[in-house]
FITI-377381 format. One line per 10 residues: number of its first residue (from 1); their letters; for each residue z, y, x of C-alpha. Coordinates in Angstrom, 3 decimals. Example, Ala and Ser with C-alpha at 12.3 -4.5 7.8 and 13.67 -1.06 7.14 Angstrom:
# residues 2
1 = AS = 7.800:-4.500:12.300  7.140:-1.060:13.670;
END
This chain:
# residues 619
1 = XXXXXXXXXX = 41.783:-10.582:-8.474  40.992:-14.281:-8.799  39.304:-16.008:-5.888  39.611:-19.723:-6.641  40.785:-21.508:-9.764  42.778:-24.697:-9.276  40.833:-27.612:-10.712  43.186:-29.513:-13.004  40.706:-31.057:-15.386  39.835:-34.724:-15.838;
11 = XXXXXXXXXX = 38.182:-35.079:-12.450  35.739:-37.777:-13.438  34.395:-36.153:-16.579  34.382:-32.523:-15.597  33.732:-32.458:-11.889  32.126:-35.681:-10.704  29.759:-37.019:-13.335  29.038:-40.656:-12.648  25.693:-42.448:-12.974  25.128:-44.020:-16.369;
21 = XXXXXXXXXX = 24.698:-47.519:-14.943  28.250:-47.877:-13.579  30.647:-50.261:-15.278  33.922:-49.326:-16.907  35.714:-50.926:-13.962  33.780:-48.703:-11.552  34.559:-45.619:-13.621  38.279:-46.437:-13.464  38.115:-47.109:-9.726  36.194:-43.923:-8.951;
31 = XXXXXXXXXX = 38.593:-41.845:-11.027  41.429:-43.133:-8.856  39.723:-42.573:-5.518  38.353:-39.135:-6.404  41.645:-37.677:-7.644  42.594:-37.157:-4.005  39.742:-34.658:-3.685  41.789:-32.466:-6.038  45.496:-33.309:-5.617  47.618:-35.911:-3.835;
41 = XXXXXXXXXX = 50.147:-37.096:-6.383  53.178:-39.327:-6.565  54.916:-39.864:-9.922  52.526:-37.287:-11.374  49.115:-37.510:-13.038  46.297:-35.476:-14.509  46.511:-35.175:-18.264  44.391:-37.258:-20.573  40.670:-36.980:-21.151  39.424:-33.393:-21.370;
51 = XXXXXXXXXX = 42.860:-31.689:-21.209  43.683:-29.492:-18.256  46.962:-29.912:-16.418  49.278:-32.236:-14.461  52.330:-34.032:-15.858  55.294:-34.742:-13.555  57.973:-37.368:-13.818  61.330:-36.601:-12.200  60.856:-36.463:-8.435  57.083:-36.364:-8.865;
61 = XXXXXXXXXX = 55.032:-34.456:-6.324  51.579:-32.907:-6.146  50.079:-31.486:-2.982  46.902:-29.418:-3.095  45.912:-29.783:0.568  42.574:-31.145:-0.621  38.846:-30.573:-0.306  38.593:-29.035:-3.776  41.901:-27.202:-4.154  42.914:-26.091:-0.674;
71 = XXXXXXXXXX = 42.174:-22.394:-0.027  39.929:-21.971:3.023  41.824:-19.006:4.450  40.066:-19.206:7.824  36.625:-18.893:6.226  37.674:-16.134:3.834  39.153:-14.170:6.737  36.168:-14.585:9.054  33.374:-13.880:6.608  34.823:-11.544:3.953;
81 = XXXXXXXXXX = 36.804:-8.322:3.660  39.674:-10.185:1.976  42.897:-9.977:4.010  45.671:-11.336:1.754  46.096:-14.312:-0.572  48.522:-15.293:-3.310  48.955:-18.176:-5.738  49.514:-17.800:-9.482  50.720:-20.816:-11.458  51.201:-21.407:-15.173;
91 = XXXXXXXXXX = 53.947:-24.026:-15.367  56.883:-25.307:-17.376  59.996:-27.188:-16.309  62.011:-27.368:-13.088  60.142:-27.316:-9.749  60.522:-26.831:-6.054  57.490:-24.860:-4.903  56.308:-24.770:-1.287  53.571:-22.534:0.083  51.951:-24.196:3.093;
101 = XXXXXXXXXX = 49.378:-23.639:5.814  47.576:-26.445:7.662  45.138:-26.343:10.562  43.879:-28.524:13.378  45.374:-28.017:16.836  43.813:-30.104:19.599  42.531:-32.475:16.938  45.915:-33.011:15.288  47.078:-31.747:11.890  49.645:-28.964:12.130;
111 = XXXXXXXXXX = 51.510:-28.056:8.915  53.706:-24.995:8.510  55.958:-23.933:5.647  55.381:-20.310:4.589  57.747:-20.069:1.592  59.986:-22.320:-0.514  61.593:-21.474:-3.833  62.971:-23.148:-6.929  61.548:-22.384:-10.376  63.289:-23.292:-13.638;
121 = XXXXXXXXXX = 61.852:-22.364:-17.029  62.311:-23.710:-20.547  58.832:-22.634:-21.638  55.450:-21.852:-20.095  55.819:-19.241:-17.352  53.306:-17.544:-15.058  54.564:-17.306:-11.485  52.906:-15.515:-8.548  53.858:-15.961:-4.894  52.323:-14.435:-1.777;
131 = XXXXXXXXXX = 50.897:-16.394:1.146  50.543:-13.107:2.996  47.874:-12.362:5.589  45.041:-14.840:5.968  45.091:-17.072:9.048  42.268:-17.526:11.542  41.804:-21.221:10.756  42.717:-23.878:8.239  43.777:-23.827:4.600  46.530:-22.465:2.390;
141 = XXXXXXXXXX = 47.873:-24.765:-0.328  50.917:-25.517:-2.434  53.218:-28.510:-2.844  55.053:-28.921:-6.147  58.016:-31.249:-6.637  59.427:-31.770:-10.124  63.220:-31.625:-10.239  63.097:-32.555:-13.911  61.014:-35.155:-15.722  58.388:-33.839:-18.131;
151 = XXXXXXXXXX = 57.625:-30.752:-16.045  54.062:-29.473:-16.398  51.518:-27.533:-14.374  48.951:-26.114:-16.774  46.703:-24.075:-14.488  46.645:-21.893:-11.422  44.514:-19.772:-9.131  44.415:-18.259:-5.682  44.066:-14.493:-5.766  44.207:-11.293:-3.773;
161 = XXXXXXXXXX = 44.628:-7.576:-4.287  41.910:-5.707:-6.161  38.908:-4.958:-3.960  35.482:-3.480:-4.542  32.630:-5.909:-3.822  30.751:-5.246:-0.618  27.469:-6.091:-2.333  26.286:-6.527:-5.893  25.318:-10.167:-6.273  22.971:-11.702:-8.791;
171 = XXXXXXXXXX = 22.090:-15.325:-8.269  18.908:-17.190:-9.208  19.301:-20.979:-9.249  15.952:-22.505:-8.303  15.437:-26.119:-9.451  12.294:-28.178:-8.954  12.000:-31.341:-11.027  9.596:-34.222:-11.441  10.426:-36.706:-14.219  14.193:-36.292:-13.874;
181 = XXXXXXXXXX = 14.735:-35.120:-17.432  18.144:-36.721:-17.919  19.576:-35.211:-14.733  18.238:-31.739:-15.511  19.535:-31.801:-19.093  22.978:-32.860:-17.861  23.147:-30.118:-15.235  22.016:-27.421:-17.667  24.767:-28.399:-20.106  27.330:-28.099:-17.302;
191 = XXXXXXXXXX = 26.024:-24.662:-16.285  25.904:-23.379:-19.854  29.421:-24.578:-20.644  31.084:-23.365:-17.448  29.088:-20.302:-16.381  26.134:-19.131:-18.456  28.031:-19.053:-21.772  31.576:-18.746:-20.406  32.810:-15.149:-20.336  35.804:-16.196:-18.215;
201 = XXXXXXXXXX = 33.589:-17.290:-15.333  33.605:-14.807:-12.417  29.798:-14.954:-12.316  29.162:-14.754:-16.069  26.065:-12.637:-16.638  25.181:-12.838:-12.944  23.324:-16.169:-12.881  19.835:-17.095:-14.038  18.204:-20.527:-13.742  14.530:-21.141:-13.041;
211 = XXXXXXXXXX = 13.191:-24.687:-13.437  9.780:-25.648:-12.088  8.685:-28.584:-14.230  6.204:-30.328:-11.927  5.624:-33.177:-14.395  5.421:-30.982:-17.542  7.878:-33.418:-19.126  10.829:-31.231:-20.188  9.468:-30.060:-23.553  12.114:-30.643:-26.195;
221 = XXXXXXXXXX = 14.641:-31.739:-23.594  15.207:-28.499:-21.687  13.266:-25.468:-22.913  13.295:-21.786:-21.984  16.369:-20.119:-23.462  18.847:-17.387:-22.629  19.407:-17.347:-18.831  17.236:-20.452:-18.333  13.484:-20.276:-17.755  11.333:-23.415:-17.645;
231 = XXXXXXXXXX = 7.824:-23.084:-16.207  5.287:-25.861:-16.102  4.087:-26.072:-12.539  1.308:-27.769:-10.618  2.614:-30.959:-9.021  2.511:-29.775:-5.425  5.692:-31.495:-4.351  9.201:-30.214:-3.982  8.087:-27.279:-1.876  5.593:-26.257:-4.570;
241 = XXXXXXXXXX = 8.317:-26.201:-7.216  10.915:-24.441:-5.080  8.406:-21.832:-3.926  7.425:-21.169:-7.547  11.095:-20.444:-8.231  11.323:-18.103:-5.244  8.229:-16.199:-6.395  9.542:-15.883:-9.965  12.853:-14.587:-8.565  11.061:-12.043:-6.377;
251 = XXXXXXXXXX = 9.066:-10.852:-9.395  12.298:-10.151:-11.279  14.382:-8.877:-8.373  13.542:-5.184:-8.708  14.166:-4.906:-12.459  16.952:-7.488:-12.809  18.735:-7.097:-9.485  18.553:-10.613:-8.033  19.918:-10.778:-4.496  19.989:-14.498:-3.687;
261 = XXXXXXXXXX = 18.097:-17.651:-4.587  19.961:-20.976:-4.656  17.652:-23.954:-4.128  19.142:-27.049:-5.735  17.913:-30.626:-6.233  17.190:-31.725:-9.783  19.104:-34.996:-9.415  22.162:-33.562:-7.668  25.454:-33.675:-9.540  26.464:-30.040:-9.458;
271 = XXXXXXXXXX = 29.889:-28.424:-9.458  30.364:-25.188:-11.388  33.372:-24.431:-9.186  31.052:-24.547:-6.161  28.702:-21.966:-7.664  31.610:-19.688:-8.591  33.061:-19.917:-5.074  29.603:-19.227:-3.657  29.249:-16.136:-5.839  32.650:-14.707:-4.876;
281 = XXXXXXXXXX = 32.036:-15.407:-1.197  28.776:-13.456:-1.374  30.349:-10.595:-3.323  32.952:-9.906:-0.630  31.021:-10.760:2.535  31.362:-8.469:5.502  28.041:-6.600:5.874  27.260:-8.286:9.189  26.954:-11.588:7.290  24.693:-10.406:4.461;
291 = XXXXXXXXXX = 21.712:-12.243:5.967  23.477:-15.605:6.235  22.542:-18.688:4.191  25.306:-20.423:2.217  25.003:-24.199:2.499  26.435:-26.820:0.186  28.217:-29.761:1.757  26.565:-33.024:0.782  28.788:-35.731:-0.719  27.681:-39.247:-1.681;
301 = XXXXXXXXXX = 27.452:-39.830:-5.427  28.088:-43.566:-5.178  31.218:-42.933:-3.074  32.235:-39.406:-4.129  34.861:-38.997:-1.399  32.370:-39.548:1.446  30.982:-36.438:3.115  27.433:-37.141:4.267  26.488:-33.840:5.869  27.626:-30.282:6.615;
311 = XXXXXXXXXX = 24.347:-28.864:7.848  22.096:-30.561:10.358  20.374:-30.175:13.691  16.633:-30.689:14.032  16.594:-31.315:17.796  12.786:-31.424:17.806  12.922:-34.327:15.336  15.974:-36.188:16.591  17.905:-35.232:13.455  21.699:-35.136:13.524;
321 = XXXXXXXXXX = 23.618:-34.886:10.237  26.756:-32.943:11.166  30.219:-34.187:10.170  28.571:-37.294:8.783  30.311:-40.179:7.012  33.753:-38.583:6.700  36.397:-39.589:4.149  37.398:-36.189:2.792  40.389:-37.570:0.946  42.121:-37.345:4.339;
331 = XXXXXXXXXX = 43.750:-34.042:5.251  42.444:-34.235:8.791  38.872:-34.491:7.501  39.456:-31.669:5.013  40.421:-29.460:7.952  37.738:-30.749:10.298  35.091:-30.098:7.645  35.911:-26.391:8.008  35.588:-26.374:11.801  32.529:-24.537:13.163;
341 = XXXXXXXXXX = 32.282:-26.513:16.371  28.560:-27.419:16.229  25.445:-25.297:15.775  23.687:-25.728:12.432  19.897:-25.487:12.638  18.943:-26.024:9.002  20.317:-26.764:5.542  18.854:-29.241:3.043  17.514:-27.919:-0.233  19.929:-29.990:-2.301;
351 = XXXXXXXXXX = 22.079:-26.811:-2.152  20.789:-23.892:-0.100  21.574:-20.279:-1.058  19.238:-17.841:0.736  19.503:-14.033:0.601  16.302:-12.485:-0.718  16.421:-9.967:2.117  15.344:-12.843:4.374  12.310:-13.653:2.182  9.466:-11.150:2.090;
361 = XXXXXXXXXX = 5.923:-11.538:0.804  4.848:-13.069:4.125  7.758:-15.458:4.622  7.578:-18.194:1.990  7.813:-21.940:2.743  4.953:-24.011:4.163  2.892:-26.065:1.645  3.717:-29.462:3.153  4.604:-31.157:-0.161  7.859:-33.022:0.643;
371 = XXXXXXXXXX = 10.122:-33.930:3.574  10.706:-31.547:6.463  9.809:-28.591:4.191  13.474:-27.586:4.101  13.773:-28.202:7.845  10.887:-25.891:8.726  12.022:-23.150:6.344  15.630:-23.423:7.456  14.623:-23.002:11.080  12.568:-19.952:10.097;
381 = XXXXXXXXXX = 14.916:-18.131:7.699  18.330:-19.505:8.635  18.099:-18.636:12.324  21.284:-20.662:12.940  23.169:-18.358:10.522  24.876:-20.620:7.997  28.208:-20.531:6.178  29.942:-23.617:4.771  33.192:-23.801:2.855  35.136:-26.647:1.266;
391 = XXXXXXXXXX = 34.519:-26.837:-2.488  30.956:-25.523:-2.116  29.219:-28.886:-2.408  27.067:-31.233:-4.462  26.995:-35.003:-4.977  23.750:-36.856:-4.367  22.645:-40.473:-4.259  22.443:-41.890:-0.734  18.994:-41.200:0.725  19.059:-44.451:2.683;
401 = XXXXXXXXXX = 18.902:-46.384:-0.592  15.319:-45.370:-1.361  12.195:-47.132:-0.096  10.250:-44.733:2.172  6.747:-45.453:0.833  4.544:-42.334:1.231  7.438:-40.608:3.002  6.399:-42.590:6.057  3.281:-40.406:6.051  4.992:-37.071:5.397;
411 = XXXXXXXXXX = 7.809:-37.689:7.862  5.311:-38.143:10.702  2.829:-35.408:9.762  5.452:-32.790:8.929  7.409:-33.695:12.057  4.361:-32.629:14.056  3.824:-29.433:12.053  7.472:-28.363:12.338  7.580:-28.970:16.071  4.255:-27.194:16.595;
421 = XXXXXXXXXX = 5.684:-24.051:15.004  9.277:-24.090:16.217  9.378:-26.302:19.309  6.344:-25.430:21.477  8.040:-27.186:24.384  7.638:-30.479:22.497  4.700:-32.230:24.172  2.219:-34.858:23.118  4.001:-37.257:25.474  7.235:-36.633:23.561;
431 = XXXXXXXXXX = 5.435:-37.327:20.312  3.754:-40.501:21.596  7.190:-41.960:22.398  8.538:-40.946:18.985  5.462:-42.258:17.172  5.347:-45.571:19.054  8.999:-46.280:18.290  8.438:-45.523:14.595  5.372:-47.765:14.346  6.968:-50.670:16.208;
441 = XXXXXXXXXX = 9.929:-50.376:13.840  7.602:-50.875:10.878  5.835:-53.774:12.605  9.201:-55.391:13.347  10.089:-55.119:9.642  6.678:-56.481:8.504  5.850:-53.189:6.769  2.212:-53.241:7.839  1.033:-50.834:5.123  3.527:-48.305:6.423;
451 = XXXXXXXXXX = 1.698:-48.385:9.746  -1.348:-47.178:7.821  0.758:-44.263:6.577  1.868:-43.493:10.125  -1.646:-43.604:11.551  -3.090:-41.500:8.724  -0.396:-38.890:9.370  -1.530:-38.618:12.992  -5.184:-38.454:12.008  -4.563:-35.690:9.461;
461 = XXXXXXXXXX = -2.362:-33.607:11.763  -4.911:-33.841:14.560  -7.509:-32.226:12.276  -5.591:-28.952:12.659  -4.462:-26.299:10.219  -7.876:-25.857:8.568  -7.564:-29.381:7.186  -4.267:-28.470:5.495  -5.752:-25.247:4.124  -8.617:-27.160:2.516;
471 = XXXXXXXXXX = -6.715:-30.225:1.260  -5.745:-30.817:-2.360  -2.115:-31.889:-1.889  -1.872:-33.547:-5.303  -4.956:-35.719:-4.751  -3.706:-36.608:-1.278  -0.360:-37.687:-2.715  -2.124:-39.868:-5.300  -4.105:-41.494:-2.491  -0.902:-42.155:-0.540;
481 = XXXXXXXXXX = 0.840:-43.552:-3.603  -2.021:-45.990:-4.181  -1.640:-47.310:-0.604  1.980:-48.366:-1.170  3.482:-51.789:-1.779  4.441:-52.734:-5.329  8.079:-53.737:-5.822  9.571:-55.722:-8.720  13.009:-55.616:-10.378  15.415:-57.884:-8.505;
491 = XXXXXXXXXX = 15.934:-59.914:-11.678  12.425:-61.271:-11.114  13.461:-62.507:-7.667  16.508:-64.396:-8.907  15.879:-68.084:-8.336  13.167:-67.496:-5.734  14.005:-69.895:-2.882  17.360:-70.380:-4.596  18.397:-66.714:-4.323  21.145:-65.456:-6.640;
501 = XXXXXXXXXX = 21.547:-61.950:-7.979  24.731:-61.586:-5.937  22.848:-62.403:-2.725  20.122:-59.906:-3.576  22.613:-57.139:-4.324  24.657:-57.836:-1.185  21.648:-56.996:1.001  22.750:-56.647:4.658  26.474:-56.794:3.963  28.256:-58.628:6.767;
511 = XXXXXXXXXX = 25.425:-58.380:9.305  26.651:-57.499:12.788  24.371:-55.640:15.168  23.664:-57.729:18.300  24.839:-56.577:21.708  22.928:-54.106:23.858  21.151:-56.684:26.040  20.100:-58.779:23.067  18.836:-55.683:21.240  16.811:-54.773:24.312;
521 = XXXXXXXXXX = 15.313:-58.260:24.402  14.399:-57.983:20.719  12.575:-54.711:21.406  10.640:-56.150:24.351  9.476:-59.095:22.227  8.530:-56.984:19.165  11.574:-58.325:17.311  10.579:-61.883:18.139  6.973:-61.609:16.970  5.808:-63.142:20.262;
531 = XXXXXXXXXX = 7.722:-66.325:19.381  7.339:-68.794:16.503  9.416:-67.990:13.405  12.729:-69.750:12.815  12.828:-71.686:9.537  11.754:-70.395:6.137  14.861:-68.460:5.152  14.293:-65.289:3.102  16.392:-62.477:4.563  17.608:-59.753:2.196;
541 = XXXXXXXXXX = 17.280:-56.354:3.867  17.634:-52.653:3.023  15.087:-49.784:2.959  16.525:-48.182:6.091  18.245:-51.317:7.294  18.663:-52.890:10.702  15.448:-54.254:12.216  17.406:-56.864:14.197  18.346:-58.734:11.026  14.714:-59.912:10.907;
551 = XXXXXXXXXX = 14.505:-61.222:14.466  12.141:-64.238:14.270  12.688:-64.447:10.530  9.482:-65.152:8.583  10.204:-63.448:5.263  12.270:-60.686:3.718  12.942:-59.091:0.362  13.809:-55.405:0.748  16.225:-54.366:-2.009  16.729:-50.664:-2.767;
561 = XXXXXXXXXX = 19.588:-48.890:-4.545  17.607:-48.773:-7.790  17.568:-52.564:-8.170  14.011:-53.163:-6.983  12.904:-55.836:-4.527  9.868:-55.852:-2.227  8.683:-59.132:-0.694  7.228:-59.014:2.845  6.076:-61.720:5.251  5.532:-61.849:8.978;
571 = XXXXXXXXXX = 1.797:-62.046:9.696  0.305:-62.573:13.180  -3.107:-61.202:12.203  -1.549:-58.052:10.741  0.623:-57.710:13.842  -2.381:-57.488:16.162  -4.291:-55.258:13.758  -1.370:-52.813:13.682  -1.196:-52.950:17.487  -4.871:-51.988:17.600;
581 = XXXXXXXXXX = -4.312:-49.107:15.168  -1.370:-47.865:17.229  -3.457:-47.849:20.418  -6.228:-45.921:18.664  -3.741:-43.374:17.321  -2.212:-42.860:20.783  -5.693:-42.209:22.171  -6.331:-39.671:19.378  -3.048:-37.920:20.201  -4.174:-37.592:23.809;
591 = XXXXXXXXXX = -7.433:-36.016:22.708  -6.456:-33.823:19.747  -2.685:-33.214:19.552  -2.469:-30.091:21.736  -5.267:-28.236:19.962  -3.893:-29.135:16.525  -0.373:-28.032:17.460  -1.709:-24.722:18.759  -3.566:-24.093:15.511  -0.345:-24.503:13.494;
601 = XXXXXXXXXX = 1.703:-22.462:15.928  -0.753:-19.562:15.975  -1.883:-19.532:12.339  0.913:-20.914:10.122  1.471:-17.466:8.590  -1.812:-17.910:6.721  0.035:-20.490:4.611  3.295:-18.674:3.827  2.264:-15.453:2.073  2.791:-14.673:-1.588;
611 = XXXXXXXXX = -0.960:-14.120:-1.909  -1.682:-17.618:-0.593  0.953:-19.262:-2.781  -0.113:-17.520:-5.996  -3.632:-18.858:-5.463  -2.320:-22.280:-4.387  -0.129:-22.598:-7.505  -2.798:-21.183:-9.798  -0.594:-18.299:-10.961;
END
């Protein structure tokens, strides 16, 4: 029985699709750096475009102790009924084959040889070797050394003895989209080619895709077809689209047998191998893990070998992305990524596979439009029960590259709602400290309109749950959008005060954070706003950049990852006006926060029933 196919395709084309705006030089560079996610090779190389396999020169080696092709024996042993593993290879030529096991011991990589044999064949030959019993931790993998030039590895897979599934699995992929037509079309073609129309896929006939089209813009680009359903949906944010998909899955579950719903971002670069591994993991889970959520590890699209997150901790709003900023080309990081040494509190909806048994008609998400919706629902349904495995992942653009805009409203308001429901020990004094720090950060970056977002968030939360029940979320979002700054393409800023395109694109590159005492002084002086500005230099900054880069600087252009620039100036009048608004908001928190929090804590279930959502979505 096959558990995990070795990925031997052109890694750039088939497994990590690159953004259309990259140059040919970047494509070549990323192909080189991402190959080590699949195999570490010397005197060997993947075959040419679109052809599966690896070619070896004499003495060439390929090791599969990688994020994508190592076999996570520790995870398979802990969570499934599988007890043994083998490797089957389709190869030709003269090889030395080693079966290996690696794990972390006291933070150091420990590698052990399980088996070594020589293989010599004049034509293609299928060879199977046994790893034996699964180990408690780490990965199984193979190392191939060519003893003859021209040797070939055509394909391979990890397998085990025949077993009956512990549960029948049928997976609904739930995608919400808003004007991301190109991304959605690309991902549907990948799914059709590799799974939906591929009879060799282990989950062929067991996957259905539901797309909530919040912008009603997919007509003629992606339409309803076999195994893909597109529904036009009211634009009620990401949570509105994802909840529509959950409801449509629940409606079909009895007749069509759906067991799990996989929430997935529309602009994520998906991996078919991840979905297949997810399916097989679910099919052979031990019964005590049936209620667990399968999370996808988040990798950075712009740097595909960087692991951004393996689950996260809410910590009452002090968010920690676990195993953040790791280079998973390194064996140590491949192994560490599998370690379960920190408690996961929630999983982002870029890839979140939830068992339907955890979702009843009174346990749908909260209608809070965007941001923190996945946090709140993860705290409620995940219950710190999450499974992660190497290979189960997606690639996504770095979140820090986007300008916050209206998110500076949602992040504050939904922070309060989530803590009211799940962290009753979180007090108004805790929130006042959090809120003040946030607002002063915006003041220090001259983002005075963002302070209006922050203050409005407090005002709306303090109105209590009845306000949310009676609010038209779409009209509110339009109002927030109209409050935002207007950016321009960076090309329009070239030449302004002598700025070059290279300077604009470099942003904060090379800036060094000041020492602790100097940072403290900056904070006490509102990032130098109590002193006259220094010069007229225009500082190039980033959306989530370092506030200290603007200390006593009069002007900045904030450049995002989409090539847009936003011009902001220090303004003494605006500074004092924002200070006044902050003081008024803190007074409101003192008066209204506790009652509002209690209303959400006691009555949130009024907002999470199927009956509520069907009316809310106009179904």
